[in-house]
N, C-alpha and C positions, 0 to 999 in steps of 0.2 A: 798628613794624608793617611787615612785609614786603609789598611790592606784588606780589600775585599777579595772574595774567591776569584772573580773574573780577573782582577788585577794580578793576583798571584799566578794564575794560570798563564796569562799573556806574558808576564815577566819571565816565567819558566821557559816558555817557547823562545823568547828573544835571547835568553842567556845560553840556551843549548843550540849551537849552530848545526849540529848533526852533519858536519862535513862541508856544508855550504855556509859561508858567512852571510850575516844579514847585510843589507836591509831586507825585511820580509814584508810583503803586502798583507792586507787584512785577509785576503783569500788564502794565502799561504799559511798564515797563523791558524785560520779555521781548519785547513786541511791537516796541519800537524796535530791540532787538538783532536781531530777525528781519528787520526792514526794512533795517537797516544791512548785514546779510549778503547779502540778496537784491539790493539796489541798489548794493552796494560803495561805501558812503559813505566820504569821505575821513576818515582818522583811525582807521578800523576795519579796516584792511587785514589785521591779524593774526587777525581773527575768522574761524575756519574752521567752527565750529558754535556754535549758541546753547546756553548752559548750561541744564541742566534747572532746573525751578522750585525744586526742593529746594536746588540749589546757589545759586540767586539768593537765596532766603530766608536761607540760612546766611551768605552773604557780606554781605547787608544787616545781619543781626544783629551780625556781627563789626565792620563799619564803624560801626554805631551805638554799640556798646560802646566802641570806640576814640575816639568823639567826633568822627569825621570827618563823619558825617551825623546828621541828626535825623529822627525820625518823628512824624507828626501823624495822629491819628485824625479821619476825616471820614466823613459819611454820603454814600454813593453811590447815586443813583437809577438803576435799570435803564433802558436806552434803550427808547423807545416803550412804556413802561408794562408791559413783560413781566417781572413779578415784583415782589417787595417791595424796598424800600430796605435796604441793608446797610452795615455799618461796614467801612471799609478804612483801612489805615495807608499814608499817603503819605510818601515819603522825599525829602529835599533836602539839599544841602550845608549844613553848619552855618554857613559863612561867608556864605551867600546868603539866609538866612531873611528879613532885613529888606528886602532888594532884591526878593525874590519877592512878599512881602506888599504892597509899594508898587505893583508892577506889577499884581497882582491887583486892588487897590483902584481903580487907574486904569481898568482894563478894565471893572470892574463899573459904575463911575460913567458911563463912556462909553456902555455899553449902555443904562443907565437913561435918560440924557438923550436919546440917539438915539431910543429908543422913545417917550419923551414928546413929542419934537418932531415926529417923522415917523410915528409909529404903526407898526402891523404890517400889512403887505400880505397880505391873505388872500383869495384868489380875486378879485383885481383890486379889492378894496374895502379902504380903510384903516380899521383898527380899533384900539381901545385907545390912543388918542392923548390926551395931556394929563396934567396932574397938579394936585392942589389947591395953592393958593397957599402954604400953610405948608410943603409938601414942596419947592416951588420955592426958597423961602428957604433951607431946609436944604441943598439941592443947590448953591446959589450959594456958600454958606459952604464946603462940602466941596470944590468945584472950586477956589476961591481957595487953600485949604489945600494941595491937591495941586499947584497951579501953583507955589507957593513951594517945595514939597519936590522938584519935578522940574526947577526952573529950571536951564538949562545953565551959568549963571554960578556957581551954588552947588554943583551936583552933576553929575558927568559920567555918561554912559551911559544917561540917561533921555530922550533926544531924542524918541523916538516917543511916549512918555507925555506929554511936555510939549506936543507938537503935538495930541494927543488932548484935553488939558485946554483948550488954546486954542480948539479947535473947540467943545468943550462950553460954554465961556464965551460964545462968539459965538452959539451956539444959544439960550442962556438970555437973552442981551441982546436978541436979535431977538424973543423972546416965546415962552413955552411956553403952549399953549392950556389953558384950565381943564379939569380932568378931568370926565368925565361922572359924575353921582352914581350910586352903586351902591346897589341895594336889598339889604338883608340877606336871606340865604337862610334860609328857615324849615324 
């Protein structure tokens, strides 16, 4: 497979997660290319114009067919409730699928434990704090599993996720308050 300019730029975007792990939709890829052009990101010096959406979709199909990237369908919810959820194909490098899934799992567990421990601050009042005891046990097991998977002595490159899981473990050990009983909606 010949490395064309569009292929090179899309692979650069997929390789650089920028804090958020892939999969990225075609719209996200186009947005990141626009940001790279506007802010002159390092590595994107050759970029003089953002490829059209049709070019991005065609290039993604070519890379997927060659086995360089993989696509995953996921349901995307519109921001601020403007519209209905819709299905999107997210793309990521084929070699990074397991790595990205592990990062996403760590981020999801961290958010859940943080919310259970500290609640949500809503107009200076803390809400939605705590979890039932059976969920805390499941979270404890999941945090231990992710601690082993991200341990720096076993695997490199997951230092941030390991620190997240250490913090989650400490929060759980210090005690997660019991959740408030919820009444079923009729």
